C-alpha positions as CSV (number, residue, x, y, z in Angstrom):
1,X,-33.7,-20.4,27.8
2,X,-37.3,-19.6,27.1
3,X,-36.6,-19.1,23.4
4,X,-34.7,-22.4,23.2
5,X,-37.6,-24.1,24.8
6,X,-40.0,-22.6,22.2
7,X,-37.8,-23.8,19.3
8,X,-37.5,-27.2,20.9
9,X,-41.3,-27.5,21.1
10,X,-41.6,-26.4,17.5
11,X,-39.1,-28.9,16.3
12,X,-40.6,-31.8,18.3
13,X,-44.1,-30.9,16.8
14,X,-42.6,-31.0,13.3
15,X,-41.0,-34.4,14.0
16,X,-44.3,-35.8,15.5
17,X,-46.0,-35.0,12.2
18,X,-43.7,-37.0,10.1
19,X,-44.7,-40.4,8.8
20,X,-42.8,-43.1,10.8
21,X,-40.9,-44.5,7.7
22,X,-39.1,-41.2,7.3
23,X,-38.1,-40.8,10.9
24,X,-34.6,-42.5,10.4
25,X,-33.9,-40.1,7.6
26,X,-35.0,-37.1,9.8
27,X,-32.5,-38.3,12.5
28,X,-29.7,-38.3,9.9
29,X,-30.7,-34.9,8.7
30,X,-30.7,-33.4,12.2
31,X,-27.3,-35.0,13.0
32,X,-25.9,-33.6,9.6
33,X,-27.2,-30.2,10.5
34,X,-25.6,-30.3,13.9
35,X,-22.2,-31.2,12.4
36,X,-22.5,-28.5,9.8
37,X,-23.3,-25.9,12.4
38,X,-20.3,-27.1,14.4
39,X,-18.1,-27.0,11.3
40,X,-19.1,-23.5,10.4
41,X,-18.5,-22.2,13.9
42,X,-15.1,-23.9,13.9
43,X,-14.3,-22.2,10.6
44,X,-15.3,-18.8,12.0
45,X,-13.1,-19.1,14.9
46,X,-10.2,-20.2,12.8
47,X,-10.9,-17.2,10.4
48,X,-10.9,-14.8,13.4
49,X,-7.5,-16.2,14.5
50,X,-6.1,-15.9,11.0
51,X,-7.3,-12.4,10.6
52,X,-5.7,-11.1,13.8
53,X,-2.5,-13.2,13.1
54,X,-2.1,-11.9,9.6
55,X,-2.5,-8.1,10.5
56,X,-1.2,-8.2,14.0
57,X,-2.4,-6.3,17.0
58,X,-0.9,-3.4,18.6
59,X,-1.8,-0.6,21.0
60,X,-1.2,3.1,19.9
61,X,-2.5,6.3,21.2
62,X,-2.3,8.0,18.0
63,X,-5.5,8.7,15.9
64,X,-6.0,6.9,12.7
65,X,-5.0,9.9,10.7
66,X,-1.8,10.2,12.5
67,X,-1.0,6.5,11.9
68,X,-1.8,6.8,8.2
69,X,0.4,9.9,8.0
70,X,3.3,8.1,9.7
71,X,2.9,5.1,7.3
72,X,2.7,7.2,4.2
73,X,5.8,9.3,5.3
74,X,7.9,6.2,5.9
75,X,7.0,4.4,2.5
76,X,9.8,3.7,0.2
77,X,9.9,2.4,-3.3
78,X,7.4,3.1,-5.9
79,X,10.2,4.2,-8.2
80,X,10.2,7.7,-6.5
81,X,6.9,8.4,-8.0
82,X,4.1,10.2,-6.1
83,X,1.4,7.8,-4.9
84,X,-1.9,9.3,-3.6
85,X,-4.1,7.1,-1.5
């Protein structure tokens, strides 16, 4: 909370130094900034949901190497050619 108060004081001081004719534009800029921040936060949440939805989530007690070996052993296709990863 102390950090937020510090930034609020800095922002208010910057606004106080603006000439009165530009204050309406400053308000528009601050509102635009707020909406942009909310929009970016919303996109990040959606991206996180898409990422987990695409790949799926599961629990497995095997190590990563064991899982990779299992996947490699069960692959089919590739025209019966050897594929090294």
